[in-house]
DRENDO-1510 file (C-alpha; in Angstrom, 1 decimal, always signed):
<recs>
REC; n; res; u; v; w
REC; 1; MET; +3.1; +262.2; -33.2 .
REC; 2; GLU; +5.0; +259.6; -31.5 .
REC; 3; ASN; +8.4; +261.2; -31.2 .
REC; 4; ALA; +6.9; +264.3; -30.1 .
REC; 5; ILE; +6.9; +264.6; -26.2 .
REC; 6; ASP; +4.7; +265.7; -23.7 .
REC; 7; PHE; +5.3; +269.8; -23.0 .
REC; 8; GLN; +4.7; +269.0; -19.0 .
REC; 9; LEU; +8.1; +266.6; -19.1 .
REC; 10; LEU; +10.4; +269.6; -20.5 .
REC; 11; ASN; +13.2; +271.3; -17.8 .
REC; 12; ASP; +12.9; +274.6; -16.4 .
REC; 13; GLU; +16.4; +275.6; -17.9 .
REC; 14; PRO; +16.1; +278.4; -20.9 .
REC; 15; TRP; +16.1; +277.1; -24.5 .
REC; 16; ASP; +18.8; +278.7; -26.8 .
REC; 17; CYS; +16.0; +279.1; -29.5 .
REC; 18; LEU; +12.2; +278.2; -29.0 .
REC; 19; ILE; +10.5; +278.2; -32.6 .
REC; 20; ILE; +6.9; +278.5; -32.9 .
REC; 21; GLY; +5.5; +277.0; -36.0 .
REC; 22; ALA; +6.7; +273.3; -37.4 .
REC; 23; GLY; +6.0; +273.8; -41.0 .
REC; 24; LEU; +9.3; +274.3; -43.2 .
REC; 25; ALA; +10.6; +277.5; -42.4 .
REC; 26; GLY; +10.5; +276.6; -38.8 .
REC; 27; THR; +11.7; +272.7; -39.3 .
REC; 28; ALA; +14.9; +274.2; -41.5 .
REC; 29; ALA; +15.6; +276.5; -38.7 .
REC; 30; ALA; +15.3; +273.8; -35.9 .
REC; 31; LEU; +17.2; +271.1; -37.7 .
REC; 32; ARG; +20.3; +273.3; -38.7 .
REC; 33; LEU; +20.7; +275.0; -35.1 .
REC; 34; SER; +20.4; +271.7; -33.3 .
REC; 35; GLN; +23.0; +270.2; -35.9 .
REC; 36; LEU; +25.0; +273.9; -34.5 .
REC; 37; ASN; +24.7; +272.1; -31.1 .
REC; 38; LEU; +21.9; +274.6; -29.7 .
REC; 39; ARG; +19.1; +273.7; -27.4 .
REC; 40; VAL; +16.2; +273.9; -29.5 .
REC; 41; LEU; +12.4; +273.8; -28.2 .
REC; 42; LEU; +10.2; +273.5; -31.9 .
REC; 43; VAL; +6.2; +274.1; -30.8 .
REC; 44; GLU; +3.4; +273.3; -33.1 .
REC; 45; ARG; +0.1; +274.0; -32.1 .
REC; 46; ALA; -1.5; +271.3; -34.9 .
REC; 47; ARG; -1.2; +267.4; -34.2 .
REC; 48; PHE; +1.3; +266.0; -36.7 .
REC; 49; PRO; +0.9; +264.6; -39.2 .
REC; 50; ARG; -1.3; +267.1; -40.2 .
REC; 51; ASP; -2.0; +268.2; -44.0 .
REC; 52; LYS; -1.7; +271.8; -45.2 .
REC; 53; VAL; -2.5; +273.4; -48.2 .
REC; 54; CYS; +0.1; +273.5; -50.1 .
REC; 55; GLY; +1.3; +272.5; -54.1 .
REC; 56; GLY; +3.4; +269.9; -52.8 .
REC; 57; CYS; +6.4; +270.7; -55.0 .
REC; 58; LEU; +10.3; +271.3; -54.4 .
REC; 59; ASN; +12.1; +272.9; -57.0 .
REC; 60; GLN; +15.9; +272.7; -57.3 .
REC; 61; ARG; +16.2; +275.8; -55.1 .
REC; 62; ALA; +14.4; +274.0; -52.1 .
REC; 63; ILE; +16.1; +270.7; -52.7 .
REC; 64; ASP; +19.2; +272.4; -52.6 .
REC; 65; ILE; +18.3; +273.9; -48.6 .
REC; 66; LEU; +17.1; +269.6; -48.2 .
REC; 67; MET; +20.7; +268.7; -49.2 .
REC; 68; ARG; +22.6; +271.3; -47.4 .
REC; 69; LEU; +20.2; +269.9; -44.0 .
REC; 70; GLY; +21.2; +266.3; -45.2 .
REC; 71; MET; +17.3; +265.4; -45.9 .
REC; 72; ARG; +17.4; +264.8; -49.8 .
REC; 73; ASP; +17.6; +261.5; -49.5 .
REC; 74; ALA; +15.3; +260.8; -47.0 .
REC; 75; VAL; +12.8; +262.9; -48.8 .
REC; 76; VAL; +13.2; +260.5; -51.8 .
REC; 77; GLN; +13.1; +257.3; -49.4 .
REC; 78; ALA; +9.7; +258.6; -48.6 .
REC; 79; GLY; +8.5; +258.4; -51.9 .
REC; 80; ALA; +8.8; +261.8; -53.8 .
REC; 81; VAL; +7.8; +262.0; -57.1 .
REC; 82; SER; +10.5; +263.2; -59.8 .
REC; 83; GLN; +9.0; +266.1; -61.6 .
REC; 84; ALA; +10.4; +267.8; -65.0 .
REC; 85; ALA; +7.4; +268.9; -66.7 .
REC; 86; LEU; +5.4; +271.8; -66.0 .
REC; 87; GLU; +1.8; +272.2; -68.2 .
REC; 88; LEU; -0.1; +275.1; -68.3 .
REC; 89; ALA; -3.5; +275.4; -69.7 .
REC; 90; THR; -6.4; +277.7; -70.2 .
REC; 91; THR; -9.4; +277.4; -72.2 .
REC; 92; ASP; -7.8; +277.7; -75.8 .
REC; 93; GLN; -4.2; +277.0; -74.9 .
REC; 94; ARG; -1.8; +274.2; -73.6 .
REC; 95; ILE; +1.7; +274.1; -73.4 .
REC; 96; ARG; +4.4; +271.9; -71.9 .
REC; 97; LEU; +7.4; +273.2; -70.5 .
REC; 98; ALA; +10.3; +271.4; -69.3 .
REC; 99; VAL; +11.9; +272.3; -65.9 .
REC; 100; PRO; +14.7; +271.3; -63.7 .
REC; 101; THR; +14.1; +268.3; -62.3 .
REC; 102; GLY; +12.4; +268.7; -59.0 .
REC; 103; LEU; +10.6; +266.6; -56.4 .
REC; 104; SER; +6.6; +266.5; -55.0 .
REC; 105; ILE; +5.6; +265.5; -51.5 .
REC; 106; SER; +2.8; +265.8; -49.5 .
REC; 107; ARG; +3.2; +268.2; -46.8 .
REC; 108; ALA; +1.6; +266.1; -44.3 .
REC; 109; ALA; +4.7; +263.5; -45.1 .
REC; 110; LEU; +7.4; +266.2; -45.6 .
REC; 111; ASP; +6.6; +268.2; -42.7 .
REC; 112; THR; +6.7; +265.2; -40.1 .
REC; 113; LEU; +9.9; +263.9; -41.2 .
REC; 114; MET; +11.6; +267.0; -40.9 .
REC; 115; SER; +10.3; +267.2; -37.4 .
REC; 116; GLU; +11.7; +264.1; -36.7 .
REC; 117; ALA; +14.9; +264.6; -38.1 .
REC; 118; VAL; +15.2; +268.1; -35.6 .
REC; 119; ILE; +14.2; +265.0; -32.6 .
REC; 120; ASP; +17.3; +263.1; -34.4 .
REC; 121; ALA; +19.5; +266.2; -34.2 .
REC; 122; GLY; +18.7; +266.5; -30.2 .
REC; 123; GLY; +16.4; +269.1; -30.8 .
REC; 124; CYS; +12.6; +268.9; -28.9 .
REC; 125; PHE; +9.1; +268.6; -30.2 .
REC; 126; VAL; +6.0; +269.1; -28.9 .
REC; 127; ASP; +2.9; +269.2; -31.2 .
REC; 128; GLY; -0.6; +270.1; -30.2 .
REC; 129; THR; +0.5; +273.1; -28.4 .
REC; 130; LYS; +0.0; +276.6; -28.7 .
REC; 131; ALA; +2.7; +278.8; -27.9 .
REC; 132; VAL; +2.2; +283.1; -26.6 .
REC; 133; LEU; +4.9; +285.3; -26.6 .
REC; 134; GLY; +5.8; +286.8; -22.9 .
REC; 135; ASP; +7.7; +290.0; -22.0 .
REC; 136; VAL; +11.4; +289.8; -21.7 .
REC; 137; ASP; +13.1; +289.3; -18.7 .
REC; 138; GLY; +16.6; +288.7; -17.8 .
REC; 139; GLY; +18.0; +288.1; -21.1 .
REC; 140; HIS; +15.0; +285.6; -22.0 .
REC; 141; ARG; +11.9; +285.6; -23.7 .
REC; 142; ILE; +9.6; +284.3; -21.8 .
REC; 143; VAL; +7.1; +281.7; -23.3 .
REC; 144; THR; +4.0; +280.2; -22.1 .
REC; 145; LEU; +2.9; +277.0; -23.4 .
REC; 146; TYR; -0.9; +275.6; -23.6 .
REC; 147; SER; -2.1; +272.1; -24.4 .
REC; 148; ASP; -5.5; +270.0; -23.7 .
REC; 149; ASP; -3.3; +268.9; -20.8 .
REC; 150; GLY; -2.4; +272.1; -19.2 .
REC; 151; GLN; -0.2; +275.2; -19.8 .
REC; 152; LYS; +4.0; +275.6; -18.9 .
REC; 153; THR; +6.0; +278.8; -19.1 .
REC; 154; VAL; +9.4; +278.1; -20.8 .
REC; 155; ARG; +12.0; +280.9; -21.2 .
REC; 156; ALA; +14.3; +281.0; -24.2 .
REC; 157; ARG; +17.5; +283.5; -25.2 .
REC; 158; THR; +15.8; +283.9; -28.5 .
REC; 159; VAL; +12.7; +283.1; -30.5 .
REC; 160; LEU; +11.7; +282.2; -33.9 .
REC; 161; ALA; +8.1; +283.2; -35.5 .
REC; 162; ALA; +7.7; +280.5; -38.1 .
REC; 163; ASP; +4.0; +280.0; -37.8 .
REC; 164; GLY; +2.6; +280.7; -41.3 .
REC; 165; LEU; -0.2; +282.6; -42.5 .
REC; 166; HIS; -2.4; +281.9; -39.7 .
REC; 167; GLY; +0.6; +283.4; -37.3 .
REC; 168; GLY; +0.0; +285.5; -34.5 .
REC; 169; THR; +2.9; +285.8; -32.7 .
REC; 170; LEU; +3.7; +289.5; -33.0 .
REC; 171; ARG; -0.2; +290.5; -33.0 .
REC; 172; SER; -0.7; +291.5; -29.2 .
REC; 173; ALA; +2.0; +294.0; -29.7 .
REC; 174; GLY; -0.2; +295.4; -32.3 .
REC; 175; HIS; +2.0; +294.1; -35.5 .
REC; 176; GLU; -0.7; +293.1; -38.0 .
REC; 177; PRO; -0.1; +292.2; -41.5 .
REC; 178; ARG; -0.6; +294.0; -44.8 .
REC; 179; ILE; -2.7; +292.5; -46.8 .
REC; 180; ALA; -3.2; +293.0; -50.7 .
REC; 181; ALA; -6.3; +294.3; -52.1 .
REC; 182; ASP; -6.2; +291.6; -54.6 .
REC; 183; ALA; -5.3; +288.9; -52.3 .
REC; 184; ARG; -6.6; +285.5; -53.4 .
REC; 185; VAL; -7.5; +282.9; -50.8 .
REC; 186; GLY; -5.9; +279.0; -51.1 .
REC; 187; ALA; -7.4; +275.8; -51.1 .
REC; 188; GLY; -6.4; +272.6; -51.3 .
REC; 189; THR; -6.9; +268.5; -50.6 .
REC; 190; VAL; -4.7; +265.1; -51.5 .
REC; 191; LEU; -6.6; +262.6; -53.3 .
REC; 192; PRO; -6.8; +259.2; -53.5 .
REC; 193; ALA; -4.3; +257.6; -55.7 .
REC; 194; GLY; -6.2; +256.8; -59.2 .
REC; 195; SER; -9.1; +259.3; -58.6 .
REC; 196; VAL; -7.3; +261.8; -61.1 .
REC; 197; ARG; -5.4; +260.9; -64.2 .
REC; 198; ILE; -2.2; +262.5; -64.0 .
REC; 199; GLU; +0.9; +262.0; -65.8 .
REC; 200; PRO; +4.0; +261.2; -63.1 .
REC; 201; GLY; +6.7; +263.7; -63.7 .
REC; 202; VAL; +4.1; +266.4; -64.9 .
REC; 203; ILE; +2.8; +269.3; -62.9 .
REC; 204; ARG; -0.4; +270.4; -64.4 .
REC; 205; MET; -1.6; +274.3; -64.0 .
REC; 206; ALA; -5.5; +275.2; -65.2 .
REC; 207; ILE; -5.6; +279.1; -65.3 .
REC; 208; ALA; -8.8; +281.1; -65.7 .
REC; 209; VAL; -10.7; +284.0; -64.4 .
REC; 210; GLY; -11.3; +283.2; -61.1 .
REC; 211; GLY; -8.0; +281.6; -60.2 .
REC; 212; TYR; -5.8; +278.8; -61.2 .
REC; 213; VAL; -5.6; +275.4; -60.2 .
REC; 214; GLY; -2.4; +273.1; -59.6 .
REC; 215; ALA; -2.1; +269.1; -59.6 .
REC; 216; ALA; +0.9; +267.4; -59.0 .
REC; 217; MET; +1.4; +263.1; -58.1 .
REC; 218; VAL; +2.9; +262.8; -54.9 .
REC; 219; GLU; +4.1; +259.7; -52.0 .
REC; 220; ALA; +1.8; +256.8; -53.2 .
REC; 221; GLY; +0.8; +257.8; -56.3 .
REC; 222; ARG; -1.9; +260.2; -54.8 .
REC; 223; ILE; -2.8; +263.6; -56.1 .
REC; 224; ASP; -2.0; +266.8; -54.6 .
REC; 225; VAL; -4.6; +269.4; -55.6 .
REC; 226; ALA; -3.6; +273.1; -54.6 .
REC; 227; ALA; -5.6; +276.1; -55.7 .
REC; 228; ALA; -5.5; +280.1; -55.6 .
REC; 229; PHE; -9.1; +281.6; -55.9 .
REC; 230; ASP; -10.4; +284.9; -55.9 .
REC; 231; PRO; -13.0; +285.6; -53.1 .
REC; 232; SER; -15.5; +286.6; -55.1 .
REC; 233; PHE; -15.4; +283.5; -57.6 .
REC; 234; LEU; -15.3; +281.3; -54.5 .
REC; 235; ARG; -18.6; +283.0; -53.4 .
REC; 236; GLU; -20.1; +282.3; -56.9 .
REC; 237; CYS; -19.4; +278.7; -56.2 .
REC; 238; ASN; -20.8; +276.1; -54.3 .
REC; 239; GLY; -17.3; +275.4; -52.1 .
REC; 240; PRO; -13.8; +275.1; -53.3 .
REC; 241; ALA; -14.4; +271.7; -54.7 .
REC; 242; ASP; -16.6; +273.2; -57.1 .
REC; 243; ALA; -14.6; +275.8; -57.8 .
REC; 244; ALA; -11.6; +274.2; -58.6 .
REC; 245; ASN; -13.8; +272.1; -61.1 .
REC; 246; LYS; -15.3; +275.0; -62.8 .
REC; 247; ILE; -11.5; +275.9; -63.8 .
REC; 248; LEU; -10.0; +272.5; -64.2 .
REC; 249; MET; -13.1; +272.0; -67.2 .
REC; 250; SER; -12.5; +275.4; -68.5 .
REC; 251; ALA; -9.1; +274.3; -69.4 .
REC; 252; GLY; -9.9; +270.9; -70.8 .
REC; 253; TYR; -9.2; +268.6; -68.1 .
REC; 254; ALA; -11.3; +266.5; -66.2 .
REC; 255; PRO; -13.1; +267.8; -63.1 .
REC; 256; VAL; -12.0; +265.8; -59.5 .
REC; 257; PRO; -14.9; +263.2; -58.5 .
REC; 258; VAL; -17.0; +264.6; -55.6 .
REC; 259; GLU; -16.4; +261.3; -53.7 .
REC; 260; ALA; -12.9; +261.7; -53.7 .
REC; 261; SER; -12.6; +265.5; -52.4 .
REC; 262; THR; -14.6; +265.9; -49.0 .
REC; 263; LYS; -11.6; +267.0; -47.3 .
REC; 264; TRP; -10.8; +270.5; -48.7 .
REC; 265; LYS; -8.6; +273.1; -46.3 .
REC; 266; GLY; -8.6; +276.9; -46.7 .
REC; 267; THR; -6.5; +279.3; -46.2 .
REC; 268; PRO; -6.5; +283.2; -45.5 .
REC; 269; PRO; -5.7; +285.6; -48.2 .
REC; 270; LEU; -2.4; +284.9; -49.7 .
REC; 271; THR; -0.5; +287.9; -50.5 .
REC; 272; ARG; +1.0; +289.9; -47.5 .
REC; 273; ARG; +3.7; +291.0; -46.0 .
REC; 274; ALA; +4.4; +291.5; -41.9 .
REC; 275; THR; +4.9; +294.7; -40.7 .
REC; 276; VAL; +8.2; +294.0; -38.7 .
REC; 277; LEU; +10.3; +291.5; -38.9 .
REC; 278; GLY; +10.9; +290.9; -35.2 .
REC; 279; ALA; +11.1; +292.2; -32.0 .
REC; 280; GLU; +13.6; +292.2; -29.0 .
REC; 281; ARG; +14.9; +288.5; -29.1 .
REC; 282; VAL; +12.1; +287.5; -32.0 .
REC; 283; LEU; +12.4; +287.0; -35.5 .
REC; 284; VAL; +10.1; +286.6; -38.0 .
REC; 285; LEU; +10.2; +284.2; -40.8 .
REC; 286; GLY; +8.7; +281.7; -43.2 .
REC; 287; ASP; +5.1; +282.9; -44.6 .
REC; 288; ALA; +4.7; +285.1; -41.2 .
REC; 289; ALA; +7.0; +287.3; -42.9 .
REC; 290; GLY; +5.2; +287.6; -46.1 .
REC; 291; TYR; +3.8; +285.5; -48.9 .
REC; 292; ILE; +2.7; +285.4; -52.4 .
REC; 293; GLU; -0.1; +283.7; -54.3 .
REC; 294; PRO; +3.0; +281.2; -55.2 .
REC; 295; PHE; +2.0; +280.4; -59.3 .
REC; 296; THR; +5.6; +279.9; -59.8 .
REC; 297; GLY; +5.9; +277.2; -56.9 .
REC; 298; GLU; +8.4; +278.7; -54.8 .
REC; 299; GLY; +6.4; +278.2; -51.4 .
REC; 300; MET; +8.6; +275.9; -50.2 .
REC; 301; ALA; +11.6; +277.2; -51.2 .
REC; 302; TRP; +10.9; +280.6; -49.7 .
REC; 303; ALA; +10.2; +278.8; -46.6 .
REC; 304; LEU; +13.1; +276.7; -46.4 .
REC; 305; THR; +15.4; +279.7; -47.5 .
REC; 306; SER; +14.2; +281.8; -44.9 .
REC; 307; GLY; +14.9; +278.8; -42.4 .
REC; 308; TYR; +18.2; +277.9; -43.3 .
REC; 309; ALA; +19.2; +281.8; -43.6 .
REC; 310; VAL; +18.5; +282.6; -40.0 .
REC; 311; ALA; +20.2; +279.9; -38.6 .
REC; 312; PRO; +23.9; +281.4; -38.1 .
REC; 313; LEU; +22.4; +285.2; -37.3 .
REC; 314; VAL; +20.6; +282.9; -34.3 .
REC; 315; GLU; +23.7; +280.6; -33.6 .
REC; 316; HIS; +25.8; +284.3; -33.2 .
REC; 317; ALA; +23.7; +285.9; -31.0 .
REC; 318; VAL; +23.2; +283.0; -28.6 .
REC; 319; SER; +27.0; +282.2; -28.7 .
REC; 320; HIS; +28.1; +285.6; -28.0 .
REC; 321; ASP; +25.2; +286.8; -25.7 .
REC; 322; VAL; +24.4; +289.4; -27.9 .
REC; 323; PRO; +20.9; +290.9; -29.3 .
REC; 324; LEU; +19.6; +289.3; -32.7 .
REC; 325; PRO; +20.4; +291.3; -35.3 .
REC; 326; LEU; +17.0; +292.5; -36.6 .
REC; 327; GLN; +18.4; +294.9; -39.4 .
REC; 328; GLU; +20.8; +292.4; -40.4 .
REC; 329; TRP; +17.9; +289.7; -40.8 .
REC; 330; ARG; +15.5; +292.2; -42.7 .
REC; 331; ASN; +18.4; +292.8; -45.4 .
REC; 332; VAL; +19.1; +288.7; -45.0 .
REC; 333; TYR; +15.4; +287.9; -45.6 .
REC; 334; ARG; +14.9; +290.4; -48.3 .
REC; 335; GLY; +17.8; +289.5; -50.4 .
REC; 336; HIS; +17.4; +285.8; -50.5 .
REC; 337; VAL; +13.2; +285.7; -50.0 .
REC; 338; GLY; +11.6; +289.0; -50.7 .
REC; 339; SER; +12.9; +290.2; -53.9 .
REC; 340; ARG; +12.4; +286.6; -55.4 .
REC; 341; GLN; +8.4; +287.3; -54.0 .
REC; 342; LEU; +8.5; +290.5; -56.0 .
REC; 343; VAL; +9.3; +288.5; -59.3 .
REC; 344; CYS; +6.4; +286.3; -58.1 .
REC; 345; ARG; +4.0; +289.0; -57.6 .
REC; 346; GLY; +4.5; +290.4; -60.9 .
REC; 347; VAL; +3.8; +287.1; -62.6 .
REC; 348; ALA; +0.6; +286.5; -60.2 .
REC; 349; THR; -0.6; +290.1; -61.3 .
REC; 350; LEU; +0.1; +289.2; -65.1 .
REC; 351; LEU; -2.6; +286.2; -64.5 .
REC; 352; ARG; -5.3; +288.4; -63.4 .
REC; 353; TYR; -5.8; +289.4; -67.5 .
REC; 354; PRO; -7.0; +286.6; -69.5 .
REC; 355; LEU; -5.8; +288.3; -73.0 .
REC; 356; ALA; -2.6; +288.4; -71.3 .
REC; 357; VAL; -2.4; +284.9; -70.3 .
REC; 358; ARG; -3.5; +283.8; -73.9 .
REC; 359; MET; -1.0; +285.4; -75.2 .
REC; 360; PHE; +1.6; +284.6; -73.3 .
REC; 361; LEU; +0.9; +281.1; -73.8 .
REC; 362; ARG; +0.1; +281.6; -77.5 .
REC; 363; ALA; +4.1; +282.8; -77.8 .
REC; 364; LEU; +5.4; +280.0; -75.3 .
REC; 365; GLY; +4.0; +277.6; -77.9 .
REC; 366; TRP; +6.0; +279.0; -80.2 .
REC; 367; GLN; +9.2; +280.3; -78.9 .
REC; 368; PRO; +9.2; +277.7; -75.4 .
REC; 369; GLY; +12.9; +279.4; -75.0 .
REC; 370; LEU; +11.2; +282.8; -73.9 .
REC; 371; ALA; +10.6; +281.1; -70.6 .
REC; 372; THR; +14.2; +279.6; -70.0 .
REC; 373; PRO; +15.4; +283.2; -67.8 .
REC; 374; LEU; +12.0; +282.5; -65.1 .
REC; 375; ILE; +12.9; +279.2; -64.7 .
REC; 376; ARG; +16.3; +279.3; -64.7 .
REC; 377; TYR; +15.5; +282.4; -61.7 .
REC; 378; ILE; +13.2; +280.2; -59.5 .
REC; 379; ASN; +15.4; +277.3; -60.2 .
REC; 380; THR; +18.8; +279.3; -58.7 .
REC; 381; PRO; +20.3; +277.7; -55.3 .
REC; 382; ALA; +19.9; +280.7; -52.5 .
REC; 383; PHE; +23.9; +279.7; -51.3 .
</recs>
């Protein structure tokens, strides 16, 4: 990424906030804190732009956060596709539901757009850099940065750990996440335009015993495909492309062309929660704080919400030179994200029972309004 700076050029003055992870939670927090005139350093292990397993769908709740950050118009201008319908399909059922108009955009495009906005707002961003949390010293957290060019030690008044499902910021202190016994694993790819026939404006979801596969058009007509598989089902298949095609074909959809789907990426087990949401001068947010396989399409909304919600707590701690309020953050996170993940967890549990899924879809076919309360709940603005 051309606008990212060489971390060796960073000065030695303490940062108000160092954020580990430039996904949506990290960039949302970095952008809002930069807009509040804090000195922010955003660190990302990968090189940008980078693809990420994600459905790419922004519901009304996510769009509201983007509007508050001043980013909605930029996302639309970047080619995000409007989505106004959800099509659910199983072996013998297919229904289409109207949903509040959302947007779909690839994570490579969206995360790059957000990180560039952080820079424009006065924050600093370094990619291709690993951040390792150190001790507290003199009112600061010590963080060591590692890249191909060497290493550098920096100091920060506050640290936000937004390093996703792979995040290990607090693992050095023995805080391993709790992974659900029935957790599915994720996989995804972005297909070239025209490789799969799908209507613009329709999010497609194919559901089967071994998992589910979602597809939606993103910028430039490309197709974002994201799936959640039972590990046992994935082991029975010849890789994620084969697993996805078995589910798609079982629901009556055409398979993904083999030549178009060579770059699948995977995830660790999806359903998990952090054992702690922070430590001294550190708060955990985004997927690193907890995650549920997001059949309801709320993954990006959860991340954006947590990044936006944590910023006032960090700003208060820095401006008043007081510790980060860990208990308050627990309450804020559970209120804005944790409680909603419980609803999604209930939906994910239902998907394990094919007969219940068929009966539910059949009922929706007769009375589409049965889904209205859940759709309204998913899209309600957080603030």
